[in-house]
VOKE-98961 format. One line per field, with one value per residue: x, y, z of N, C-alpha, C, O in turn; residue in three letters. Coordinates in Angstrom, 1 decimal, padded with zeros to 4 digits. Each point is the difference from the previous one (the first is absolute). Layout:
BEGIN
n.xx	X | ...
n.yy	Y | ...
n.zz	Z | ...
ca.xx	X | ...
ca.yy	Y | ...
ca.zz	Z | ...
c.xx	X | ...
c.yy	Y | ...
c.zz	Z | ...
o.xx	X | ...
o.yy	Y | ...
o.zz	Z | ...
r	ALA | ...
% end
This chain:
BEGIN
n.xx	125.5 | 002.1 | 000.7 | 000.8 | 002.1 | 001.8 | 000.7 | 001.2 | 002.2 | 001.2 | 000.6 | 001.7 | 002.1 | 000.7 | 000.8 | 002.1 | 001.7 | 000.5 | 001.3 | 001.9 | -000.5 | -001.7 | 001.5 | 000.3 | -000.5 | -001.2 | 000.7 | 000.5 | 002.1 | -001.7 | 000.9 | -001.5 | 001.4 | -000.6 | 002.1 | -001.0 | 002.0 | -000.4 | 002.1 | -001.3 | 001.9 | -000.7 | 000.9 | 000.2 | 001.3 | -001.7 | 001.2 | -002.2 | 000.4 | -000.1 | -001.1 | -001.9 | 002.1 | -001.8 | -000.2 | 001.8 | -001.9 | 001.0 | 000.1 | -001.7 | 002.2 | -002.1 | 000.4 | -001.0 | -000.7 | -000.2 | -001.0 | -000.2 | -002.1 | 001.3 | -000.9 | -001.0 | -002.1 | 000.0 | 000.3 | 001.9 | -000.7 | 001.1 | 000.4 | -001.3 | 002.2 | 000.7 | 000.0 | -001.1 | 001.3 | 000.7 | -001.7 | 000.4 | -001.8 | 001.9 | -000.6 | 000.7 | 001.7 | 000.1 | 001.3 | 000.5 | -001.2 | 001.4 | -001.6 | 001.1 | 000.8 | -002.2 | 000.6 | -002.0 | 000.7 | -001.9 | 000.0 | -001.8 | 000.1 | -000.4 | 001.1 | 001.4 | 000.1 | 001.4 | 000.8 | 001.0 | -000.4 | 001.7 | -001.2 | 000.2 | -001.9 | 001.0 | -000.6 | -000.3 | -000.5 | -001.7 | -000.8 | -001.7 | 000.6 | 001.2 | -001.2 | 001.3 | 000.5 | -001.9 | -000.5 | -001.1 | 000.0 | 000.1 | -002.2 | 001.5 | 000.7 | 000.4 | 000.2 | -000.9 | 002.2 | -001.0 | 002.0 | -001.4 | 001.9 | -001.7 | 000.7 | 000.6 | -002.2 | 000.7 | -001.7
n.yy	119.6 | 000.2 | 002.2 | 000.8 | -000.7 | 001.1 | 001.9 | 000.0 | -000.3 | 001.8 | 001.5 | -000.5 | 000.4 | 002.1 | 000.5 | -000.6 | 001.2 | 001.8 | -000.5 | 000.1 | -002.1 | 001.2 | -000.6 | 002.2 | -000.6 | -001.0 | 002.1 | -000.1 | -000.4 | 001.3 | 001.1 | -001.4 | -001.8 | 000.7 | -000.7 | 001.4 | -000.9 | -000.5 | -000.1 | -000.6 | 001.2 | -002.0 | 001.9 | -002.0 | 001.3 | -001.5 | -000.9 | -000.3 | 002.0 | 000.0 | 001.6 | -001.2 | 000.5 | 001.0 | -002.1 | 001.1 | -000.6 | -002.0 | 001.8 | -001.4 | -000.5 | 000.2 | -002.1 | 001.1 | -000.9 | -000.5 | 000.1 | -002.1 | 000.8 | 001.2 | -002.0 | 000.8 | -000.3 | 002.1 | -000.2 | -000.2 | -000.7 | 001.9 | -001.0 | -001.7 | -000.4 | -001.9 | 001.0 | -001.9 | -000.4 | 001.9 | -000.2 | 001.9 | 000.6 | -001.1 | 001.7 | 000.8 | 000.4 | 000.9 | 000.7 | -000.3 | 001.9 | 001.4 | 000.4 | -001.7 | 001.4 | 000.1 | -001.0 | -000.3 | -000.8 | 001.0 | -002.2 | 000.6 | 001.2 | -002.1 | 001.6 | -001.7 | 001.3 | -000.6 | -000.3 | 000.4 | -001.9 | 000.9 | 001.5 | 001.5 | -001.3 | 002.0 | -000.8 | 002.2 | -000.1 | 000.5 | -001.0 | 001.5 | 000.7 | 001.7 | 001.8 | -001.5 | 001.1 | 000.0 | -001.0 | 001.8 | -001.6 | 002.2 | -000.3 | -000.7 | -002.0 | 002.1 | -002.2 | 001.3 | 000.0 | 000.1 | -000.1 | -000.7 | 000.8 | -001.3 | -001.2 | 001.9 | -000.2 | 001.9 | -001.5
n.zz	062.2 | 000.7 | 000.1 | -002.0 | -000.5 | 001.0 | -000.9 | -001.9 | 000.2 | 000.6 | -001.7 | -001.3 | 000.8 | -000.2 | -002.1 | -000.3 | 000.8 | -001.2 | -001.7 | 001.2 | -000.9 | 000.9 | 001.6 | -000.1 | 002.1 | -001.5 | 000.2 | -002.1 | -000.6 | -000.9 | 001.8 | -001.0 | -000.5 | 002.0 | -000.5 | 001.5 | -000.7 | 002.2 | -000.7 | 001.8 | 000.0 | 000.9 | 001.0 | 001.0 | 001.3 | -000.1 | 001.7 | -000.3 | -000.8 | 002.3 | -001.1 | -000.2 | -000.8 | -001.0 | 000.7 | -000.8 | -001.0 | 000.4 | -001.2 | -000.5 | -000.1 | -000.9 | 000.6 | -001.7 | 002.0 | -002.2 | 002.0 | -000.9 | -000.5 | 001.4 | -000.3 | 001.9 | -000.4 | -000.8 | 002.3 | -001.0 | 002.0 | -000.6 | 001.9 | -000.6 | -000.6 | 001.0 | -002.0 | 000.6 | -001.8 | -000.9 | 001.4 | 000.9 | -001.2 | -000.8 | 001.3 | 002.0 | -001.5 | 002.0 | -001.7 | 002.1 | 000.1 | -001.2 | -001.5 | -001.0 | -001.5 | 000.4 | -001.9 | 000.9 | -002.0 | 000.6 | -000.2 | -001.2 | 001.9 | 000.6 | 001.0 | -000.7 | 001.8 | -001.7 | 002.1 | -002.0 | 001.1 | 001.2 | 001.3 | -001.6 | -000.3 | -000.5 | 002.0 | 000.0 | -002.1 | 001.5 | -001.8 | -000.3 | -002.0 | 001.0 | -000.7 | -001.1 | 001.9 | 001.3 | -002.0 | 000.6 | -001.6 | 000.2 | -000.4 | -001.5 | 000.7 | 000.5 | 000.1 | 001.5 | -000.5 | 002.0 | -001.0 | 001.7 | -001.0 | 000.9 | -001.7 | -001.1 | -000.5 | 001.0 | 000.4
ca.xx	-000.8 | -000.1 | -001.1 | -001.3 | -000.4 | -000.4 | -001.3 | -001.1 | -000.2 | -000.6 | -001.4 | -000.6 | -000.2 | -001.0 | -001.3 | -000.3 | -000.4 | -001.3 | -001.1 | -000.2 | -001.2 | 000.2 | -000.7 | -000.9 | -001.4 | -000.8 | -000.8 | -001.3 | -000.4 | -000.7 | -000.7 | -001.2 | -000.8 | 001.0 | 000.5 | 001.2 | 000.4 | 001.3 | 000.5 | 000.8 | 000.7 | 000.0 | 000.9 | 000.3 | -001.1 | -000.9 | -001.0 | -000.2 | 000.2 | 000.0 | 001.2 | 000.7 | -000.5 | -000.3 | 001.0 | -000.5 | 000.7 | 001.0 | -000.3 | 000.9 | -000.2 | -000.3 | -000.9 | -001.4 | -000.8 | -001.4 | -000.7 | -001.5 | -000.3 | 000.6 | -000.3 | 001.1 | 000.1 | 000.5 | 001.4 | 000.7 | 000.4 | 000.9 | 000.2 | -001.2 | -000.1 | 000.7 | -000.8 | 000.6 | -000.9 | -001.3 | -000.8 | -000.7 | 000.7 | 000.8 | -000.4 | 001.2 | 000.9 | 000.7 | 001.0 | -000.2 | 001.1 | 000.8 | -000.9 | -001.0 | -001.2 | -000.4 | -001.3 | -000.3 | -001.3 | -000.7 | -001.5 | -000.8 | 000.0 | 000.7 | 001.3 | 000.8 | 001.3 | 001.1 | 001.3 | 001.0 | 001.0 | 000.8 | -000.7 | -001.2 | -000.8 | -000.5 | -001.3 | -000.3 | -001.4 | -001.0 | -001.4 | -000.9 | -000.3 | 001.2 | 000.8 | 001.2 | 000.4 | -000.9 | -000.3 | -001.1 | 000.1 | -001.3 | 000.1 | 000.6 | 000.4 | 001.4 | 000.0 | 001.2 | 000.3 | 001.2 | 000.4 | 001.0 | 000.8 | 000.3 | 000.2 | 001.1 | -000.4 | -000.7 | -001.0
ca.yy	-001.0 | -001.1 | 000.3 | 000.0 | -001.4 | -000.4 | 000.7 | -000.7 | -001.3 | 000.2 | 000.3 | -001.2 | -000.9 | 000.6 | -000.2 | -001.4 | -000.2 | 000.7 | -000.7 | -001.3 | -000.2 | -000.5 | -001.2 | 000.3 | -000.2 | 001.2 | 000.2 | 000.6 | -000.2 | -001.1 | -000.9 | 000.7 | -000.9 | -000.9 | 000.4 | 000.9 | -000.3 | 000.2 | -000.9 | 000.7 | -000.8 | 000.5 | -000.8 | 000.6 | 000.4 | 001.0 | 000.3 | 001.4 | 000.6 | 001.4 | 000.6 | -001.0 | 000.2 | -001.3 | -000.5 | -000.2 | -001.1 | 000.2 | -000.7 | -001.1 | -000.7 | -001.4 | -000.6 | -000.1 | -001.1 | 000.2 | -001.3 | 000.0 | 000.2 | -001.2 | -000.2 | -000.4 | -001.5 | -000.3 | 000.1 | -000.4 | 001.3 | -000.1 | 001.2 | 000.8 | 001.0 | -000.4 | -001.0 | -000.8 | -001.0 | 000.5 | -000.9 | 000.8 | 000.4 | 001.3 | 000.8 | 000.6 | 000.6 | 001.3 | 000.6 | 001.4 | 000.8 | 000.3 | 000.7 | -001.0 | 000.1 | -000.9 | 000.1 | -001.1 | -000.1 | -001.2 | -000.1 | 000.2 | -001.2 | 000.0 | -000.6 | 000.1 | 000.6 | -000.5 | 000.5 | -001.0 | 000.2 | -001.2 | -001.1 | -000.3 | 001.1 | 000.7 | 000.7 | 000.0 | 000.3 | -000.8 | 000.6 | -000.8 | -001.3 | -000.8 | 000.2 | 000.5 | 001.3 | 000.2 | 001.3 | -000.2 | 000.9 | 000.2 | 000.4 | 001.3 | 000.5 | -000.2 | 000.0 | 000.3 | -001.0 | 000.2 | -001.2 | 000.2 | -001.2 | 000.4 | -001.2 | 000.2 | 001.1 | -000.3 | 001.1
ca.zz	-000.7 | 001.0 | 001.0 | -000.6 | -000.1 | 001.3 | 000.3 | -000.8 | 000.6 | 001.3 | -000.2 | -000.5 | 001.2 | 000.9 | -000.6 | 000.2 | 001.4 | 000.2 | -000.7 | 000.6 | 000.8 | 001.4 | 000.3 | 001.1 | -000.3 | -000.4 | 001.1 | -000.4 | -001.4 | -000.5 | 000.9 | 000.6 | 000.8 | 000.7 | 001.3 | 000.1 | 001.4 | 000.5 | 001.0 | 001.0 | 001.0 | 001.4 | 000.8 | 001.3 | 000.9 | -000.6 | 001.0 | 000.0 | 001.3 | 000.1 | -000.6 | -000.9 | -001.3 | -000.6 | -001.0 | -001.4 | -000.7 | -001.1 | -001.2 | -000.4 | -001.3 | 000.2 | -000.9 | 000.5 | -000.6 | 000.0 | -000.1 | 000.2 | 001.5 | 000.7 | 001.4 | 000.8 | 000.0 | -001.3 | -000.1 | 001.3 | 000.7 | 001.0 | 000.8 | -000.1 | -001.1 | -001.2 | -000.7 | -001.1 | -000.6 | -000.2 | -000.9 | -001.0 | -001.2 | -000.1 | -001.1 | -000.5 | 001.0 | -000.5 | 000.8 | 000.3 | -000.4 | 001.2 | 000.9 | 000.5 | -000.7 | -001.1 | -000.6 | -000.8 | -000.5 | 000.4 | -000.2 | 001.2 | 000.8 | 001.3 | -000.1 | 001.1 | -000.4 | 000.8 | -000.3 | 000.1 | 001.0 | 000.0 | 000.7 | -000.7 | -000.5 | 001.1 | 000.1 | 001.4 | 000.3 | -000.7 | 000.3 | 000.9 | -000.7 | 000.0 | -001.2 | 000.4 | -000.6 | -001.2 | -000.6 | -001.0 | -001.1 | -000.7 | -001.5 | -000.3 | 001.3 | 000.4 | 001.5 | 000.7 | 001.0 | 000.8 | 000.6 | 001.0 | 000.4 | 001.4 | 000.9 | 000.9 | 000.8 | 001.3 | 000.3
c.xx	-000.2 | -001.1 | -001.4 | -000.5 | -000.5 | -001.3 | -001.2 | -000.3 | -000.7 | -001.5 | -000.8 | -000.3 | -001.1 | -001.4 | -000.4 | -000.5 | -001.3 | -001.2 | -000.2 | -001.2 | 000.4 | -000.7 | -001.0 | -001.4 | -000.6 | -001.0 | -001.3 | -000.4 | -000.8 | -000.7 | -001.1 | -000.8 | 001.0 | 000.4 | 001.2 | 000.4 | 001.4 | 000.3 | 001.0 | 000.5 | -000.1 | 000.8 | 000.2 | -001.2 | -000.8 | -001.1 | -000.2 | 000.2 | 000.0 | 001.4 | 000.8 | -000.7 | -000.4 | 001.1 | -000.6 | 000.8 | 001.0 | -000.4 | 001.1 | -000.4 | -000.2 | -000.9 | -001.4 | -000.7 | -001.5 | -000.6 | -001.5 | -000.2 | 000.3 | -000.4 | 001.2 | 000.3 | 000.6 | 001.5 | 000.6 | 000.6 | 001.1 | 000.2 | -001.2 | -000.1 | 000.7 | -000.7 | 000.9 | -001.0 | -001.4 | -000.7 | -000.8 | 000.9 | 000.8 | -000.4 | 001.2 | 000.9 | 000.7 | 001.0 | -000.3 | 001.2 | 000.8 | -000.8 | -001.0 | -001.3 | -000.2 | -001.4 | -000.3 | -001.5 | -000.6 | -001.4 | -000.7 | 000.0 | 000.7 | 001.3 | 000.7 | 001.4 | 001.0 | 001.3 | 001.1 | 001.1 | 000.8 | -000.7 | -001.3 | -000.7 | -000.7 | -001.3 | -000.4 | -001.4 | -000.9 | -001.3 | -000.8 | -000.3 | 001.3 | 000.9 | 001.2 | 000.3 | -000.8 | 000.0 | -001.0 | 000.1 | -001.4 | 000.3 | 000.5 | 000.5 | 001.5 | 000.0 | 001.4 | 000.2 | 001.4 | 000.3 | 001.1 | 000.6 | 000.6 | 000.3 | 001.2 | -000.3 | -000.8 | -000.9 | -000.4
c.yy	-001.2 | 000.3 | 000.0 | -001.5 | -000.5 | 000.6 | -000.6 | -001.4 | 000.0 | 000.3 | -001.2 | -001.0 | 000.5 | -000.3 | -001.5 | -000.3 | 000.6 | -000.8 | -001.5 | -000.1 | -000.5 | -001.3 | 000.2 | -000.3 | 001.3 | 000.3 | 000.8 | -000.3 | -001.3 | -000.9 | 000.8 | -000.9 | -001.0 | 000.5 | 001.0 | -000.1 | 000.5 | -000.9 | 000.8 | -001.0 | 000.7 | -000.9 | 000.7 | 000.4 | 001.1 | 000.3 | 001.5 | 000.5 | 001.5 | 000.5 | -000.9 | 000.2 | -001.4 | -000.4 | -000.2 | -001.2 | 000.4 | -000.7 | -001.0 | -000.6 | -001.5 | -000.5 | -000.2 | -001.1 | 000.2 | -001.4 | 000.2 | 000.1 | -001.4 | 000.0 | -000.4 | -001.5 | -000.5 | 000.1 | -000.3 | 001.3 | -000.3 | 001.4 | 001.0 | 000.9 | -000.5 | -001.2 | -000.7 | -001.0 | 000.5 | -000.8 | 000.7 | 000.4 | 001.3 | 000.7 | 000.7 | 000.5 | 001.2 | 000.4 | 001.5 | 000.8 | 000.4 | 000.8 | -000.9 | 000.0 | -001.0 | 000.3 | -001.2 | 000.0 | -001.3 | 000.1 | 000.3 | -001.3 | 000.3 | -000.8 | 000.0 | 000.4 | -000.4 | 000.7 | -001.1 | 000.5 | -001.3 | -001.1 | -000.5 | 001.2 | 000.7 | 000.6 | -000.1 | 000.4 | -000.9 | 000.6 | -000.9 | -001.4 | -000.8 | 000.1 | 000.8 | 001.3 | 000.3 | 001.4 | -000.4 | 001.1 | 000.1 | 000.3 | 001.4 | 000.7 | -000.3 | 000.1 | 000.2 | -001.0 | 000.3 | -001.3 | 000.3 | -001.3 | 000.3 | -001.1 | 000.2 | 001.3 | -000.4 | 001.2 | 000.0
c.zz	001.0 | 001.0 | -000.6 | -000.1 | 001.4 | 000.4 | -000.7 | 000.6 | 001.3 | -000.2 | -000.5 | 001.1 | 000.9 | -000.6 | 000.1 | 001.4 | 000.3 | -000.6 | 000.6 | 000.8 | 001.4 | 000.2 | 001.2 | -000.5 | -000.4 | 001.1 | -000.4 | -001.4 | -000.2 | 001.0 | 000.7 | 000.8 | 000.6 | 001.3 | -000.2 | 001.5 | 000.4 | 001.1 | 000.9 | 001.0 | 001.4 | 000.9 | 001.3 | 000.9 | -000.6 | 000.9 | 000.1 | 001.5 | -000.1 | -000.5 | -000.9 | -001.4 | -000.6 | -001.0 | -001.3 | -000.6 | -001.0 | -001.2 | -000.3 | -001.3 | 000.3 | -001.2 | 000.6 | -000.8 | 000.1 | -000.3 | -000.1 | 001.5 | 000.7 | 001.5 | 000.8 | 000.0 | -001.4 | -000.2 | 001.3 | 000.5 | 001.1 | 000.7 | -000.1 | -001.2 | -001.3 | -000.5 | -001.0 | -000.5 | -000.1 | -001.1 | -001.0 | -001.1 | 000.2 | -001.3 | -000.7 | 001.1 | -000.7 | 001.0 | 000.3 | -000.5 | 001.3 | 001.0 | 000.6 | -000.7 | -001.2 | -000.5 | -000.9 | -000.5 | 000.3 | -000.4 | 001.3 | 000.8 | 001.3 | -000.1 | 001.4 | -000.4 | 001.1 | -000.4 | 000.3 | 001.0 | 000.0 | 000.7 | -000.6 | -000.6 | 001.2 | -000.2 | 001.4 | 000.4 | -000.8 | 000.3 | 000.8 | -000.5 | 000.0 | -001.2 | 000.4 | -000.8 | -001.3 | -000.6 | -001.1 | -001.1 | -000.7 | -001.4 | -000.1 | 001.3 | 000.3 | 001.6 | 000.6 | 001.1 | 000.6 | 000.7 | 001.0 | 000.4 | 001.4 | 000.9 | 000.9 | 000.8 | 001.3 | 000.2 | 001.4
o.xx	-001.1 | -000.7 | -000.9 | -001.2 | -001.0 | -000.9 | -001.0 | -001.1 | -000.9 | -000.9 | -001.1 | -001.1 | -000.8 | -000.9 | -001.2 | -001.0 | -000.8 | -001.0 | -001.0 | -000.3 | 000.9 | -001.0 | -000.6 | -000.4 | 000.3 | -000.7 | -000.8 | -001.2 | 000.5 | -000.8 | 000.3 | -001.0 | 000.7 | -000.8 | 000.9 | -000.8 | 000.7 | -000.9 | 001.0 | -000.7 | 000.3 | -000.1 | 000.0 | -001.1 | 000.4 | -001.0 | 000.9 | -000.1 | 000.0 | 001.0 | 001.2 | -001.2 | 000.7 | 000.5 | -001.1 | 001.2 | -000.1 | -000.2 | 001.2 | -001.1 | 000.9 | -000.5 | 000.0 | 000.1 | -000.5 | 000.2 | -000.5 | 000.9 | -000.5 | 000.2 | 001.0 | 001.1 | 000.2 | 000.4 | -000.6 | 000.5 | -000.1 | -000.1 | 000.1 | -001.1 | -000.1 | -000.3 | 000.8 | -001.1 | -000.9 | 000.5 | -000.6 | 001.2 | -000.6 | 000.1 | 000.1 | -000.5 | 000.2 | -000.2 | -000.4 | 001.0 | -000.4 | 000.5 | -001.0 | -000.9 | 001.0 | -000.8 | 000.9 | -000.9 | 000.6 | -000.6 | 000.5 | -000.1 | 000.5 | 000.0 | -000.4 | 000.5 | -000.2 | 000.1 | -000.1 | 000.6 | -000.5 | 000.3 | -000.6 | 000.6 | -000.7 | -000.3 | -000.1 | -000.4 | 000.4 | -000.2 | 000.4 | -000.4 | -000.1 | 000.9 | -000.1 | -000.2 | 000.6 | 000.2 | 000.1 | 000.1 | -000.6 | 001.2 | -000.5 | -000.2 | 000.4 | -000.1 | 001.0 | -000.9 | 001.0 | -000.8 | 001.1 | -000.6 | 001.0 | -000.2 | 000.2 | 001.0 | -000.6 | 000.4 | -000.8
o.yy	-000.6 | -000.9 | -000.4 | -000.2 | -000.8 | -000.7 | -000.3 | -000.4 | -000.8 | -000.6 | -000.3 | -000.6 | -000.8 | -000.3 | -000.3 | -000.7 | -000.7 | -000.1 | -000.6 | 001.0 | -000.8 | -000.3 | -001.0 | 000.1 | 001.0 | -000.9 | 000.3 | 000.1 | -001.1 | -000.9 | 001.0 | 000.5 | -000.7 | 000.6 | -000.3 | 000.4 | 000.4 | -000.4 | 000.6 | -000.9 | 001.2 | -001.3 | 001.2 | -000.5 | 001.1 | 000.6 | 000.8 | -000.7 | 000.6 | -000.5 | 000.2 | -000.2 | -001.0 | 000.8 | -000.6 | -000.2 | 001.1 | -001.2 | 000.2 | 000.0 | -000.7 | 000.8 | -000.6 | 000.0 | 000.3 | -000.6 | 001.1 | -000.3 | -001.0 | 000.9 | -000.6 | -000.4 | -001.2 | 000.2 | -000.1 | 000.9 | -001.0 | 001.0 | 001.2 | 000.6 | 000.7 | -001.0 | 000.6 | -000.2 | -000.7 | -000.2 | -000.6 | -000.2 | 001.0 | -000.5 | -000.1 | 000.0 | 000.0 | -000.1 | 000.7 | -000.6 | -000.5 | 000.1 | 000.4 | -000.7 | -000.4 | 000.6 | -000.3 | 000.4 | -001.0 | 001.0 | -000.2 | -001.1 | 001.1 | -001.1 | 000.8 | -000.4 | 000.2 | 000.5 | -000.6 | 001.0 | -001.0 | -001.2 | -000.9 | 001.1 | -000.7 | 000.6 | -001.1 | 000.2 | -000.5 | 000.7 | -001.1 | -000.9 | -001.2 | -000.8 | 001.0 | 000.0 | 000.1 | 001.0 | -000.9 | 001.2 | -001.0 | 000.3 | 000.9 | 001.2 | -001.1 | 001.1 | -000.5 | -000.4 | 000.1 | -000.5 | 000.4 | -000.9 | 000.7 | 000.1 | -000.8 | 000.6 | -001.1 | 001.2 | 000.8
o.zz	000.0 | 000.4 | 000.7 | 000.1 | 000.1 | 000.6 | 000.6 | 000.1 | 000.3 | 000.7 | 000.4 | 000.1 | 000.4 | 000.7 | 000.2 | 000.2 | 000.7 | 000.5 | -000.4 | 000.8 | 000.1 | -000.7 | 000.5 | -001.2 | 000.6 | 000.4 | 000.9 | -000.3 | 000.3 | -000.5 | 000.7 | 000.6 | -000.7 | 000.8 | -000.8 | 000.9 | -000.9 | 000.8 | -000.5 | 000.5 | 000.1 | -000.1 | 000.1 | -000.3 | -000.2 | -000.4 | 000.2 | 000.9 | -001.1 | 000.3 | -000.3 | -000.2 | 000.2 | -000.7 | -000.2 | 000.3 | -000.6 | 000.0 | 000.1 | -000.5 | 000.5 | -000.7 | 001.1 | -001.3 | 001.1 | -001.0 | 000.4 | 000.8 | -000.4 | 000.7 | -000.6 | 000.1 | -000.1 | -001.2 | 001.0 | -000.7 | 000.7 | -000.7 | 000.2 | -000.2 | -001.0 | 000.7 | -000.7 | 000.7 | 000.4 | -001.1 | -000.9 | 000.1 | 000.4 | -001.1 | -001.2 | 001.2 | -001.2 | 001.3 | -000.9 | -000.2 | 001.1 | 001.2 | 000.7 | 000.4 | -000.6 | 000.7 | -000.8 | 000.8 | -000.1 | -000.1 | 001.1 | -000.5 | 000.2 | -000.5 | 000.9 | -001.0 | 001.2 | -001.2 | 001.1 | -000.1 | -000.5 | -000.3 | 000.5 | 000.0 | 000.7 | -001.0 | 000.6 | 001.1 | -001.1 | 001.0 | 000.5 | 000.7 | -000.5 | -000.2 | 000.6 | -001.2 | -001.1 | 000.7 | -000.7 | 000.4 | -000.4 | -000.4 | 000.7 | 000.2 | -000.2 | 000.5 | -000.5 | 000.7 | -000.7 | 000.8 | -000.4 | 000.6 | 000.1 | 001.2 | 000.9 | 000.6 | 000.0 | -000.1 | 000.4
r	MET | LYS | TYR | LEU | ILE | LYS | PHE | ILE | SER | SER | ILE | GLY | LEU | LEU | CYS | ILE | LEU | ILE | SER | CYS | GLN | SER | ASN | LYS | PRO | MET | LEU | SER | LYS | GLY | VAL | SER | GLN | GLY | ILE | ALA | GLY | GLN | VAL | LEU | TRP | TYR | GLU | GLY | ASP | LEU | MET | PRO | GLY | ILE | ASP | LYS | GLU | PRO | ILE | GLU | GLY | LYS | PRO | ILE | GLN | ARG | GLU | VAL | TYR | ILE | TYR | GLU | ALA | THR | LEU | GLN | SER | GLN | GLY | ASP | ILE | SER | ASP | GLY | VAL | PHE | TYR | LYS | ASN | ILE | LYS | THR | LYS | LEU | ILE | LEU | LYS | VAL | MET | THR | ASP | GLU | ASP | GLY | LYS | PHE | ILE | ILE | GLY | LEU | ASP | PRO | GLY | THR | TYR | SER | VAL | PHE | VAL | GLU | GLU | SER | SER | GLY | LEU | PHE | ALA | SER | ARG | PHE | ASP | LYS | ASP | GLY | ILE | ILE | ASN | PRO | ILE | THR | ILE | GLY | ALA | ASN | GLU | LEU | SER | ASN | MET | LEU | ILE | ARG | VAL | ASN | TYR | LYS | ALA | ALA | TYR
% end
């Protein structure tokens, strides 16, 4: 009888654990317009060479910030890639999962995307108009974005 009670208790606990919801971001449910992205870390000597395999980035968990389209002049920059005091509107922020992936619903438009690092908000590219790390979302469009956090890499 003692073993039967332990067995039933174990089954009950297992059922509770299985039914618990995860805090991971949903990577496909309900978002048909916005950004589906991934954040990857690059570090060290990434200079290409003969007989040298290309280095793949390591997925990292970071907070991703989405701002209205932001010009380089609309924030303070340090070390060429870290931004602070951004003067455009913060639309939202989201944490990536352990695979560095995130998905967010957004209205059509152009946005600037940053990754939070200890030195500030990281973004290392901009378009011909000076918009920092831009992405444009069209109507009913889920745009893919790969963010390479590479300030500790040498090319």
